VEXVEX-29063 format. One record per residue (C-alpha): residue in one letter; y, z, x. Coordinates in steps of 0.1 Angstrom, whole numbers, plus 5000, padded with zeros to 4 digits. Example, Ala and Ser with C-alpha at 12.3 -4.5 7.8 and 13.67 -1.06 7.14 Angstrom:
% VEXVEX-29063
   domar      y      z      x
       a   4955   5078   5123
       s   4989   5071   5137
% end
This chain:
% VEXVEX-29063
   domar      y      z      x
       m   2729   6852   5784
       r   2720   6885   5801
       g   2749   6909   5803
       g   2765   6897   5773
       a   2785   6870   5791
       s   2800   6845   5769
       a   2824   6814   5772
       r   2846   6794   5751
       w   2854   6759   5762
       g   2890   6746   5755
       s   2895   6713   5740
       a   2913   6697   5769
       s   2891   6673   5790
       a   2879   6680   5825
       g   2888   6657   5856
       t   2851   6652   5867
       t   2815   6655   5859
       p   2806   6690   5870
       r   2779   6695   5896
       s   2779   6733   5899
       l   2785   6765   5876
       s   2796   6799   5885
       t   2790   6830   5864
       g   2802   6865   5871
       s   2780   6893   5856
       s   2765   6926   5862
       p   2728   6928   5868
       r   2724   6947   5836
       a   2744   6948   5803
       s   2774   6970   5802
       e   2798   6976   5774
       p   2835   6965   5775
       g   2855   6990   5792
       s   2827   7009   5807
       e   2830   7023   5841
       d   2794   7028   5852
       g   2798   7017   5887
       e   2777   6987   5886
       e   2784   6959   5911
       l   2796   6924   5898
       v   2780   6893   5914
       e   2791   6858   5914
       v   2762   6832   5909
       t   2768   6795   5918
       l   2742   6770   5904
       d   2736   6732   5912
       l   2731   6710   5883
       q   2708   6681   5894
       d   2707   6647   5879
       d   2670   6655   5863
       d   2685   6684   5843
       t   2672   6710   5868
       i   2692   6740   5881
       v   2690   6752   5916
       l   2706   6786   5927
       r   2730   6779   5954
       s   2743   6814   5962
       v   2747   6849   5947
       e   2778   6868   5961
       p   2799   6898   5950
       a   2826   6889   5925
       a   2859   6904   5916
       a   2857   6933   5893
       q   2861   6924   5855
       a   2873   6946   5827
       g   2840   6944   5811
       l   2818   6914   5803
       g   2809   6888   5830
       a   2824   6854   5827
       l   2810   6820   5830
       r   2832   6800   5852
       l   2837   6761   5854
       p   2841   6743   5887
       a   2878   6737   5898
       p   2882   6705   5876
       a   2870   6722   5844
       r   2889   6754   5851
       q   2923   6737   5847
       s   2915   6725   5812
       s   2894   6754   5801
       e   2901   6788   5790
       l   2876   6816   5801
       v   2872   6845   5776
       d   2860   6877   5792
       g   2858   6902   5764
       g   2893   6895   5754
       a   2908   6905   5787
       s   2922   6882   5813
       a   2914   6883   5850
       s   2934   6905   5869
       s   2957   6890   5895
       s   2958   6919   5918
       r   2937   6923   5949
       s   2903   6929   5943
       p   2888   6962   5956
       s   2859   6960   5983
       i   2825   6958   5966
       r   2792   6968   5978
       r   2764   6940   5980
       t   2736   6944   5954
       s   2702   6949   5966
       s   2679   6918   5973
       y   2654   6926   5947
       r   2678   6932   5918
       l   2694   6899   5926
       l   2662   6880   5927
       q   2653   6895   5892
       f   2686   6886   5877
       s   2687   6851   5892
       q   2654   6843   5876
       e   2664   6854   5843
       l   2698   6837   5846
       k   2685   6804   5855
       a   2661   6803   5824
       e   2689   6814   5800
       a   2715   6791   5816
       l   2694   6759   5816
       a   2700   6750   5779
       r   2739   6758   5781
       a   2742   6738   5813
       r   2725   6706   5798
       q   2748   6708   5768
       f   2779   6715   5788
       s   2771   6685   5812
       q   2767   6661   5784
       d   2799   6672   5766
       l   2820   6671   5798
       t   2808   6636   5807
       k   2819   6623   5774
       r   2854   6640   5777
       f   2858   6630   5813
       s   2853   6592   5803
       r   2880   6594   5778
       s   2904   6614   5799
       h   2900   6593   5829
       s   2913   6561   5815
       r   2944   6580   5804
       d   2947   6595   5841
       e   2943   6561   5857
       s   2969   6545   5836
       h   2994   6572   5843
       y   2983   6570   5881
       h   2991   6534   5886
       q   3021   6534   5862
       q   3007   6508   5840
       p   3007   6504   5802
       p   2978   6517   5782
       v   2946   6497   5790
       p   2925   6483   5762
       s   2893   6498   5751
       s   2873   6477   5776
       s   2887   6496   5805
       g   2865   6523   5794
       s   2833   6504   5801
       g   2848   6496   5837
       i   2854   6532   5845
       e   2820   6542   5831
       s   2805   6515   5854
       a   2823   6528   5882
       l   2812   6562   5876
       a   2777   6550   5874
       a   2779   6532   5907
       r   2793   6564   5922
       a   2766   6584   5907
       e   2739   6559   5921
       r   2755   6560   5957
       r   2755   6599   5956
       q   2719   6599   5946
       r   2711   6575   5975
       a   2732   6597   5999
       q   2712   6627   5992
       l   2680   6609   5995
       d   2689   6596   6029
       r   2699   6631   6039
       t   2665   6643   6028
       r   2646   6616   6046
       s   2664   6616   6078
       g   2663   6655   6081
       a   2699   6653   6091
       h   2707   6686   6076
       r   2686   6702   6103
       a   2708   6687   6131
       l   2741   6693   6114
       r   2760   6717   6138
       g   2794   6704   6132
       l   2825   6717   6114
       r   2826   6749   6136
       f   2858   6769   6130
       i   2849   6794   6159
       s   2827   6782   6187
       g   2792   6795   6187
       n   2797   6817   6219
       k   2830   6832   6204
       a   2815   6839   6169
       s   2786   6860   6181
       n   2804   6886   6201
       a   2841   6881   6192
       w   2845   6905   6161
       r   2853   6933   6186
       d   2883   6913   6200
       v   2892   6903   6165
       q   2893   6940   6154
       a   2913   6949   6187
       n   2938   6921   6180
       f   2940   6935   6142
       d   2948   6970   6154
       r   2975   6956   6177
       l   2992   6932   6153
       a   2988   6949   6119
       r   3015   6968   6104
       d   3007   6999   6082
       g   2971   6987   6080
       y   2978   6950   6070
       l   2979   6918   6090
       s   3007   6893   6082
       r   2999   6857   6076
       s   3019   6845   6106
       d   2998   6868   6130
       f   2965   6855   6116
       a   2961   6826   6143
       e   2966   6850   6171
       c   2944   6876   6156
       i   2913   6853   6154
       g   2919   6835   6187
       m   2935   6802   6174
       t   2968   6804   6191
       e   2968   6769   6203
       s   2963   6755   6168
       k   2986   6779   6147
       e   2992   6752   6118
       f   2954   6748   6115
       a   2948   6786   6113
       l   2976   6791   6087
       e   2959   6763   6066
       l   2925   6778   6068
       f   2941   6812   6058
       d   2957   6797   6028
       t   2925   6780   6018
       l   2904   6811   6018
       s   2931   6827   5998
       r   2930   6800   5972
       r   2893   6804   5969
       r   2899   6839   5959
       r   2925   6828   5933
       m   2953   6846   5951
       k   2983   6839   5973
       l   2984   6864   6000
       d   3009   6871   6027
       t   2991   6901   6042
       i   2953   6912   6044
       n   2937   6945   6055
       k   2908   6947   6078
       e   2881   6945   6052
       e   2894   6913   6039
       l   2899   6900   6075
       r   2860   6908   6080
       e   2853   6889   6049
       i   2874   6859   6062
       w   2857   6860   6096
       q   2823   6860   6081
       q   2831   6829   6060
       i   2845   6810   6091
       t   2817   6820   6114
       d   2790   6812   6089
       n   2760   6793   6102
       s   2754   6774   6072
       f   2768   6739   6074
       d   2772   6736   6036
       s   2794   6765   6037
       r   2816   6752   6063
       l   2817   6718   6047
       q   2829   6735   6015
       i   2857   6753   6033
       f   2868   6721   6051
       f   2868   6704   6018
       d   2889   6730   6001
       m   2916   6727   6031
       v   2918   6690   6021
       d   2917   6698   5984
       k   2951   6715   5981
       n   2953   6717   5942
       a   2917   6727   5939
       d   2907   6701   5913
       g   2874   6691   5931
       r   2887   6657   5944
       i   2907   6645   5972
       g   2934   6620   5969
       e   2948   6597   5996
       a   2979   6619   5999
       e   2958   6649   6006
       v   2937   6630   6033
       k   2970   6617   6050
       e   2980   6654   6051
       i   2947   6668   6067
       i   2948   6639   6093
       m   2983   6649   6102
       l   2973   6686   6106
       s   2942   6677   6127
       a   2964   6655   6149
       s   2989   6682   6153
       a   2960   6708   6163
       n   2947   6683   6190
       k   2981   6671   6202
       l   2977   6634   6191
       s   3013   6625   6184
       r   3005   6588   6178
       l   2976   6596   6153
       k   3004   6613   6131
       e   3025   6582   6131
       q   2995   6563   6118
       a   2982   6589   6093
       e   2990   6567   6062
       e   2972   6537   6076
       y   2942   6559   6085
       a   2942   6577   6052
       a   2939   6544   6034
       l   2910   6533   6058
       i   2890   6565   6047
       m   2896   6557   6009
       e   2887   6521   6013
       e   2853   6533   6028
       l   2846   6562   6007
       d   2860   6550   5974
       p   2848   6515   5969
       e   2848   6519   5931
       e   2888   6525   5934
       l   2887   6557   5914
       g   2915   6571   5935
       y   2897   6600   5948
       i   2866   6612   5969
       e   2844   6641   5963
       l   2826   6667   5987
       w   2794   6647   5988
       q   2812   6615   6000
       l   2830   6636   6029
       e   2796   6648   6039
       t   2782   6612   6039
       l   2810   6602   6063
       l   2801   6630   6086
       l   2764   6622   6084
       q   2768   6585   6089
       k   2793   6590   6118
       d   2768   6581   6144
       t   2758   6549   6128
       y   2792   6536   6133
       v   2792   6545   6171
       n   2777   6516   6189
       y   2801   6512   6219
       s   2801   6530   6252
       q   2778   6558   6241
       a   2783   6590   6261
       l   2752   6596   6284
       s   2729   6620   6268
       y   2704   6643   6284
       t   2668   6636   6276
       s   2638   6656   6291
       q   2616   6625   6286
       a   2638   6604   6308
       l   2642   6630   6333
       s   2606   6635   6338
       q   2603   6598   6352
       n   2626   6606   6381
       l   2633   6641   6387
       a   2610   6663   6405
       l   2610   6694   6384
       r   2581   6712   6399
       k   2588   6746   6416
       k   2588   6746   6451
       g   2578   6775   6476
       s   2608   6793   6494
       i   2599   6776   6527
       r   2597   6741   6515
       k   2628   6749   6494
       i   2646   6758   6526
       s   2632   6729   6544
       y   2643   6705   6517
       t   2679   6720   6517
       l   2684   6718   6554
       t   2670   6681   6554
       y   2694   6668   6528
       y   2723   6689   6542
       m   2717   6673   6576
       e   2714   6638   6559
       d   2747   6644   6540
       n   2766   6659   6570
       w   2751   6648   6603
       r   2782   6626   6611
       r   2805   6656   6607
       l   2782   6678   6625
       w   2778   6658   6658
       v   2815   6653   6659
       l   2824   6688   6655
       a   2795   6698   6680
       l   2809   6675   6706
       w   2845   6687   6701
       i   2835   6724   6703
       g   2813   6718   6733
       i   2842   6700   6751
       m   2866   6729   6742
       a   2841   6754   6754
       g   2834   6735   6787
       l   2871   6732   6794
       f   2878   6767   6787
       t   2850   6781   6808
       w   2859   6756   6837
       k   2895   6770   6838
       f   2883   6804   6833
       i   2859   6804   6864
       q   2886   6786   6884
       y   2912   6812   6880
       r   2885   6839   6882
       e   2881   6828   6919
       r   2918   6828   6927
       y   2939   6856   6942
       v   2961   6856   6910
       f   2931   6872   6893
       n   2935   6905   6914
       v   2971   6908   6901
       m   2968   6897   6863
       g   2932   6901   6858
       y   2914   6885   6828
       c   2947   6881   6810
       v   2955   6850   6832
       t   2919   6836   6830
       t   2921   6837   6793
       a   2956   6822   6791
       k   2946   6795   6814
       g   2914   6786   6796
       a   2933   6785   6763
       a   2959   6762   6779
       e   2933   6737   6788
       t   2920   6735   6752
       l   2956   6731   6740
       k   2961   6700   6762
       l   2929   6684   6746
       n   2939   6694   6709
       m   2975   6682   6713
       a   2961   6649   6724
       i   2933   6642   6699
       i   2953   6656   6669
       l   2972   6623   6668
       l   2940   6602   6665
       p   2930   6611   6629
       v   2965   6600   6618
       c   2964   6565   6636
       r   2959   6548   6603
       n   2960   6512   6614
       t   2933   6520   6640
       i   2910   6539   6616
       t   2914   6511   6590
       w   2902   6485   6616
       l   2874   6508   6630
       r   2861   6512   6594
       n   2851   6476   6593
       t   2831   6480   6628
       r   2798   6496   6635
       a   2816   6527   6644
       a   2818   6536   6607
       r   2780   6541   6609
       v   2785   6572   6630
       l   2820   6584   6626
       p   2831   6603   6595
       f   2864   6583   6588
       d   2867   6598   6555
       d   2873   6631   6569
       s   2900   6622   6592
       i   2926   6643   6575
       n   2903   6673   6572
       f   2895   6670   6610
       h   2933   6666   6617
       k   2937   6701   6599
       t   2908   6717   6618
       i   2923   6707   6651
       a   2957   6722   6639
       a   2938   6754   6631
       a   2924   6754   6668
       i   2960   6747   6682
       v   2973   6779   6664
       v   2943   6800   6680
       g   2950   6784   6713
       v   2987   6792   6710
       i   2980   6829   6702
       l   2955   6832   6732
       h   2978   6814   6756
       a   3012   6828   6746
       g   3000   6862   6736
       n   2982   6868   6769
       h   3013   6857   6790
       i   3039   6878   6770
       v   3018   6910   6765
       c   2993   6910   6794
       d   2997   6892   6825
       f   3035   6890   6828
       p   3037   6930   6825
       r   3011   6933   6852
       l   3029   6908   6873
       i   3063   6927   6870
       h   3047   6961   6876
       s   3026   6950   6905
       s   3033   6965   6940
       d   3050   6946   6966
       e   3019   6942   6987
       m   3000   6927   6957
       y   3029   6905   6947
       a   3035   6889   6981
       p   3009   6863   6981
       l   3024   6852   6946
       a   3059   6848   6960
       q   3054   6810   6965
       y   3051   6807   6927
       f   3076   6833   6913
       g   3103   6836   6942
       e   3106   6861   6970
       t   3121   6885   6945
       k   3098   6900   6919
       p   3108   6884   6885
       t   3118   6903   6854
       y   3109   6895   6817
       f   3143   6877   6814
       t   3137   6857   6846
       l   3104   6846   6833
       f   3118   6833   6800
       k   3150   6817   6812
       g   3131   6792   6834
       a   3119   6757   6822
       e   3083   6770   6815
       g   3097   6799   6792
       v   3123   6779   6773
       t   3100   6749   6765
       g   3072   6774   6757
       l   3096   6791   6732
       i   3108   6757   6718
       m   3072   6746   6711
       v   3063   6779   6695
       v   3092   6779   6671
       c   3086   6741   6661
       m   3050   6747   6655
       i   3056   6778   6634
       i   3080   6758   6612
       a   3057   6726   6609
       f   3027   6746   6603
       t   3041   6769   6577
       l   3056   6740   6557
       a   3024   6719   6557
       t   3004   6747   6541
       r   2993   6740   6504
       w   3016   6766   6491
       f   3048   6750   6504
       r   3038   6714   6503
       r   3025   6716   6466
       n   3058   6737   6455
       l   3035   6767   6448
       v   3061   6789   6464
       k   3092   6793   6443
       l   3123   6802   6464
       p   3159   6807   6452
       k   3186   6781   6459
       p   3193   6768   6483
       f   3161   6778   6500
       d   3141   6759   6475
       k   3147   6728   6497
       l   3121   6743   6521
       t   3093   6736   6496
       g   3078   6702   6484
       f   3066   6671   6501
       n   3100   6663   6516
       a   3102   6696   6536
       f   3066   6689   6549
       w   3074   6653   6559
       y   3106   6660   6577
       s   3094   6692   6595
       h   3062   6673   6608
       h   3087   6650   6628
       l   3094   6681   6650
       f   3064   6669   6667
       a   3084   6647   6689
       i   3103   6675   6703
       v   3070   6694   6707
       y   3056   6667   6728
       v   3086   6664   6750
       a   3087   6700   6757
       l   3049   6701   6763
       i   3052   6674   6791
       v   3081   6693   6806
       h   3061   6725   6802
       g   3031   6710   6820
       q   3052   6697   6849
       c   3068   6732   6855
       v   3035   6752   6848
       y   3032   6784   6868
       l   3007   6788   6897
       i   3004   6751   6902
       r   3023   6730   6929
       v   3002   6698   6935
       w   3012   6670   6911
       y   2977   6656   6904
       r   2964   6691   6892
       k   2992   6691   6866
       t   2970   6674   6840
       t   2990   6676   6807
       w   3003   6640   6810
       m   2967   6628   6816
       y   2956   6642   6783
       l   2985   6629   6763
       a   2989   6594   6778
       v   2965   6572   6757
       p   2968   6591   6724
       v   3006   6593   6725
       c   3007   6557   6734
       l   2984   6546   6707
       y   3003   6565   6681
       a   3038   6553   6694
       g   3024   6517   6691
       e   3014   6524   6655
       r   3046   6536   6645
       i   3065   6507   6663
       l   3042   6481   6645
       r   3048   6499   6613
       f   3085   6497   6617
       f   3086   6460   6624
       r   3059   6451   6597
       s   3077   6472   6569
       g   3109   6455   6577
       s   3094   6421   6572
       c   3075   6432   6540
       s   3102   6434   6514
       v   3087   6424   6483
       r   3101   6409   6449
       l   3095   6429   6420
       l   3078   6410   6391
       k   3074   6437   6364
       v   3083   6473   6358
       a   3071   6496   6331
       i   3075   6532   6323
       y   3047   6547   6304
       p   3042   6581   6287
       g   3032   6610   6311
       n   3061   6600   6335
       v   3042   6571   6351
       l   3061   6541   6366
       s   3040   6509   6370
       l   3054   6485   6395
       q   3041   6450   6399
       m   3053   6429   6429
       s   3047   6397   6448
       k   3020   6398   6474
       p   3030   6388   6509
       p   3008   6360   6522
       t   2995   6381   6552
       f   2988   6411   6530
       r   2950   6412   6529
       y   2932   6443   6513
       k   2901   6457   6498
       s   2897   6474   6464
       g   2903   6512   6469
       q   2927   6509   6497
       y   2963   6523   6496
       m   2998   6513   6509
       f   3030   6530   6518
       v   3059   6523   6497
       q   3096   6530   6506
       c   3126   6526   6484
       p   3158   6526   6502
       a   3179   6534   6470
       v   3161   6566   6470
       s   3157   6572   6508
       p   3157   6550   6536
       f   3134   6572   6558
       e   3107   6584   6534
       w   3074   6565   6530
       h   3048   6576   6504
       p   3012   6564   6499
       f   2999   6550   6467
       s   2967   6534   6456
       i   2967   6498   6450
       t   2956   6491   6412
       s   2955   6453   6416
       a   2924   6433   6427
       p   2921   6415   6460
       g   2918   6383   6438
       d   2951   6388   6420
       d   2981   6369   6430
       y   3003   6401   6429
       l   3003   6438   6439
       s   3006   6467   6416
       i   3007   6505   6420
       h   3012   6533   6394
       v   3035   6562   6404
       r   3034   6595   6385
       q   3064   6619   6387
       l   3052   6647   6408
       g   3080   6657   6433
       d   3115   6650   6443
       w   3110   6615   6456
       t   3090   6602   6426
       r   3114   6617   6401
       e   3142   6601   6418
       l   3123   6566   6420
       k   3116   6569   6383
       r   3153   6575   6376
       v   3164   6547   6396
       f   3140   6523   6380
       s   3148   6538   6344
       a   3184   6526   6348
       a   3174   6491   6354
       c   3149   6490   6325
       e   3154   6480   6288
       p   3133   6489   6256
       p   3103   6467   6256
       a   3100   6437   6231
       s   3076   6440   6201
       g   3039   6437   6213
       k   3045   6450   6248
       s   3035   6483   6259
       g   3057   6510   6278
       l   3086   6531   6270
       l   3108   6509   6291
       r   3103   6476   6307
       a   3118   6452   6332
       d   3109   6418   6344
       d   3124   6383   6355
       t   3143   6380   6324
       t   3161   6414   6327
       k   3198   6412   6334
       k   3202   6443   6356
       t   3192   6440   6392
       l   3160   6458   6402
       p   3161   6481   6434
       k   3147   6468   6466
       l   3112   6479   6476
       c   3093   6477   6510
       i   3056   6483   6516
       d   3035   6489   6546
       g   2997   6486   6547
       p   2970   6482   6535
       y   2953   6513   6550
       g   2915   6524   6545
       s   2900   6548   6521
       p   2866   6560   6512
       a   2863   6541   6481
       q   2867   6508   6499
       d   2830   6509   6509
       y   2819   6509   6473
       g   2801   6476   6480
       k   2774   6492   6500
       y   2759   6512   6471
       d   2736   6500   6445
       v   2753   6520   6415
       l   2787   6536   6414
       l   2799   6566   6396
       l   2837   6566   6396
       v   2855   6598   6385
       g   2892   6600   6383
       l   2914   6628   6368
       g   2948   6616   6354
       i   2965   6595   6378
       g   2934   6600   6401
       a   2920   6570   6382
       t   2943   6545   6401
       p   2919   6539   6431
       f   2891   6528   6408
       i   2911   6505   6386
       s   2912   6480   6414
       i   2874   6484   6419
       l   2866   6478   6384
       k   2888   6445   6383
       d   2872   6432   6415
       l   2837   6440   6402
       l   2847   6420   6371
       n   2861   6391   6391
       n   2828   6392   6412
       i   2809   6391   6380
       i   2828   6361   6366
       k   2823   6342   6400
       m   2787   6348   6401
       e   2783   6334   6366
       e   2803   6304   6377
       e   2782   6299   6408
       e   2750   6303   6389
       g   2764   6277   6364
       a   2775   6253   6392
       s   2741   6256   6411
       t   2722   6246   6379
       d   2744   6216   6375
       l   2737   6206   6411
       y   2699   6207   6408
       p   2688   6177   6390
       p   2654   6176   6373
       t   2625   6169   6398
       g   2589   6164   6395
       r   2567   6135   6381
       n   2585   6109   6361
       k   2618   6124   6370
       p   2647   6110   6391
       h   2645   6115   6430
       v   2668   6140   6446
       d   2690   6125   6474
       l   2699   6142   6505
       n   2734   6145   6500
       t   2728   6166   6467
       l   2703   6189   6487
       m   2730   6194   6515
       r   2757   6204   6490
       v   2733   6229   6471
       a   2722   6244   6506
       t   2755   6248   6521
       r   2772   6262   6489
       p   2784   6297   6497
       k   2769   6322   6473
       k   2784   6355   6464
       v   2760   6383   6467
       l   2768   6415   6447
       k   2748   6445   6457
       t   2762   6468   6430
       t   2742   6465   6399
       n   2759   6491   6376
       a   2792   6509   6376
       y   2802   6540   6356
       f   2838   6549   6351
       y   2847   6583   6338
       w   2885   6589   6333
       v   2895   6625   6323
       t   2930   6630   6311
       r   2949   6656   6289
       e   2975   6633   6274
       q   2969   6607   6248
       g   2997   6585   6263
       s   2978   6582   6295
       f   2955   6555   6282
       d   2985   6529   6279
       w   2984   6529   6318
       f   2953   6509   6320
       k   2949   6496   6285
       g   2947   6459   6295
       v   2923   6465   6322
       m   2898   6484   6298
       n   2902   6457   6271
       e   2897   6429   6296
       i   2864   6446   6309
       a   2851   6453   6274
       e   2855   6416   6266
       l   2842   6399   6296
       d   2816   6420   6310
       q   2787   6404   6288
       r   2761   6419   6310
       n   2773   6456   6306
       i   2774   6461   6343
       i   2804   6483   6338
       e   2803   6513   6315
       m   2835   6532   6308
       h   2840   6565   6293
       n   2874   6580   6285
       y   2877   6618   6279
       l   2907   6636   6262
       t   2906   6672   6270
       s   2935   6681   6246
       v   2910   6673   6217
       y   2887   6700   6208
       e   2850   6692   6215
       e   2829   6673   6189
       g   2815   6697   6163
       d   2848   6716   6160
       a   2864   6716   6127
       r   2898   6709   6142
       s   2886   6677   6154
       a   2859   6667   6128
       l   2879   6646   6107
       i   2893   6627   6139
       t   2858   6621   6151
       m   2848   6607   6118
       l   2880   6585   6117
       q   2874   6574   6153
       s   2839   6561   6143
       l   2849   6546   6112
       n   2880   6527   6128
       h   2859   6513   6156
       a   2833   6499   6134
       k   2858   6483   6111
       n   2884   6472   6136
       g   2868   6473   6170
       v   2895   6497   6185
       d   2895   6534   6194
       i   2921   6554   6175
       v   2929   6576   6204
       s   2931   6553   6234
       g   2941   6521   6215
       t   2914   6503   6234
       k   2878   6489   6228
       v   2865   6519   6248
       r   2854   6550   6231
       t   2873   6583   6239
       h   2852   6614   6241
       f   2866   6648   6235
       a   2867   6679   6257
       r   2853   6677   6292
       p   2822   6660   6304
       n   2790   6678   6311
       w   2787   6666   6346
       k   2752   6678   6352
       k   2741   6658   6322
       v   2759   6628   6334
       l   2742   6628   6368
       a   2709   6636   6353
       k   2710   6606   6330
       i   2721   6582   6357
       a   2694   6595   6380
       s   2667   6589   6355
       k   2681   6555   6347
       h   2682   6544   6383
       p   2652   6557   6403
       y   2653   6551   6441
       a   2688   6538   6440
       k   2716   6547   6462
       i   2745   6559   6441
       g   2780   6562   6455
       v   2801   6590   6439
       f   2836   6586   6443
       y   2862   6611   6431
       c   2898   6614   6430
       g   2915   6645   6415
       t   2919   6683   6418
       p   2897   6701   6445
       v   2880   6723   6419
       l   2860   6694   6404
       a   2854   6681   6438
       q   2835   6711   6446
       e   2814   6708   6415
       l   2805   6672   6418
       g   2797   6677   6455
       k   2773   6707   6447
       l   2757   6687   6419
       c   2752   6659   6440
       h   2736   6679   6467
       e   2714   6696   6441
       f   2701   6664   6427
       n   2694   6648   6460
       g   2669   6677   6466
       k   2649   6672   6435
       c   2649   6634   6424
       t   2643   6601   6440
       t   2678   6590   6435
       k   2702   6595   6464
       f   2739   6605   6454
       d   2765   6599   6481
       f   2797   6620   6473
       h   2832   6609   6484
       k   2866   6622   6477
       e   2901   6609   6482
       h   2927   6625   6505
       f   2963   6618   6507
% end
């Protein structure tokens, strides 16, 4: 061999048939001990079944004392002795080596292949014979059985032959399918980071290194894997083993080499690294214990605690699939086969994929001119928002009319000569305040709005935006108070006080014979009531802001009680004082003496009576709606499930919500929760997540009454009729309308829930399923009622025809529903596991398509989730259950690509009216709303977006 490389094989047998050889050598011969500066390279060869050799790679190798050395694969290295000119390889850290130029490597590789062919053939034959003898001894020791007779040798040989045949088929399948071109998985660093992140890695190295060396414990932070530190450390150890060293620190050059390996674009290279991570003892084969260890490591990196508990079971499943010969180990090509065949296992709830061919059938992708584009944008904007726009226009128009009317009225009075435009502005603002203080009560009359939703008024009034309108009116009230009170305090009162006696004389009938002072003006009924209203409004408006209501403002004790929902709820009840003061203020108003011109009470009469009537109705109705608890369960993620009896008069629609009160927690507080049971169920159910003081206390109260669940039942704690402890009392009030209750008017539904935001849609899914079952039953019953007719067939009597004609038929407009549930905790899937399994079993027409997304798991293709993805596909194919959710519905990883989701639905349902219902954080609501608007402008499908407000 060129370069004088020689090898002496030891007598011990190897553990497996070699498939590759590596040799370290110089491009030209060198004498032992010479230091001519020549670079050493490491050449890896593939030995094919037809005795041909393929050059896999040529890389720089560790410096040797002299001659190059031919090196066996890992199994053979354990039982062979390498001779390198009589000198052993140094265990010290190798110096940095320059890469050999490409033309010299090419020349050397051609000579090396020709010279190594004969040696490789002989080596392969000898090693196969030795492996057959040694494997029988290894198997008997592995299973702790007595020595097997000579007949077992033939059994092992047949198993090896069967595995070799499977390997050949796998390689052929990969070649035929062209799958190697599509392999983009096993990324250790995402593509975006790998391309331009080396500068950041260098900066991290400079920050974390000590004396030019980076410690093993800081490796994860240096390469940006802080969230999966255990995985990063295992990767570090693996790459150290590949260099035949055990390192605790590395320098920048070694870090650069590691970075190049983990960001390599070659799938084969990444697959080898992943295999080496599993193959801890570097023997070229993976046992069940090593599979279990890498499953636990992947589960830890992806925050899947339950997967760690079942790691042993899943390791056995992988061995059963990949090792049918029962040799007790798997090899690299088998791991690759599992990765390639992953998609063949997945035949359940496939994620929607984006295809340009499908989009071309529906999406109008032609470029439009600027004028036409603006026209389309305005058209669809008006179509989506015309209800909101006409209501806002009417409201603003009325305010402007009232302000102008009052402004002109006082402009023509004598008081204008004394107080000027200050009084006209203050009185105009006061008139708008009367209107807004009246209509601000209408959006919170929930019973009235729920009733109006079922009338024709829902066609022209945007009831879904009632809370937004309430907030908008509140903002207008703030502006009105500033204009009204501000002009009085800093403008017209000072002008009145400093006016001359002659100018003041005509106004004495309103302010008294003596010219008033500031104190005199404020100590009267008008001043005191005005001050009370301003103070109460400041408190209520401040605590109603998002920062205080959502506990985003952190105050020290005891002021922390001023934040949270409780502070918002109780401060809003100051409105009672405000309205009493407003009526008194209107009766004692300056500059008006005739009673019928004091119009404040006229504005307030109807809205206040309507709201008071609603509160009285709610008081009596809630007192008589005490329910009996049937089942209580506490699930992971601090979620409390309450199942209760349904009062006979409680009729609701899917998507609606109700208010709940627990006297054991607070006798005054009522909180809204979506109903998760279907209207056809004989019970009511809600799911409550711990988010504030009241929900935390509610969970504590029910936890004290619960017990650990019996075997086969879900939940961390449960309680039902058999529980010995007494369950707390619960009162309900409702139901109340919400945007989701109108789902039935759409052809297709897209339901998107984030975390606990899935609750409004569970009832819809169950109701759809019940309707599907009823329709199938009605179709079957109608078929039975129609006897055969025609020539030579029995006559149909009138009674049968009447029964068929008068039988009510359920018409379901919705043809398809897509449910997307995005959560970051694996335990969340327990909340609705029964519902998802029921839909998967009973929905034979595939009307409902469900997609679960777990954001704590790295996206598909990432090396940290690669084994979980493979295991997920395999387990569902074998057992029909998803390993992440524990249901029959597939769990996808990371976050959905919403643009692709909407694009696929649009191409699948052209000319359909699609209702998009969302419940979750405001950020995603903005994204979905924007996408719906975008797609409405370029495809024939109409997306109608709705979001929940509580």
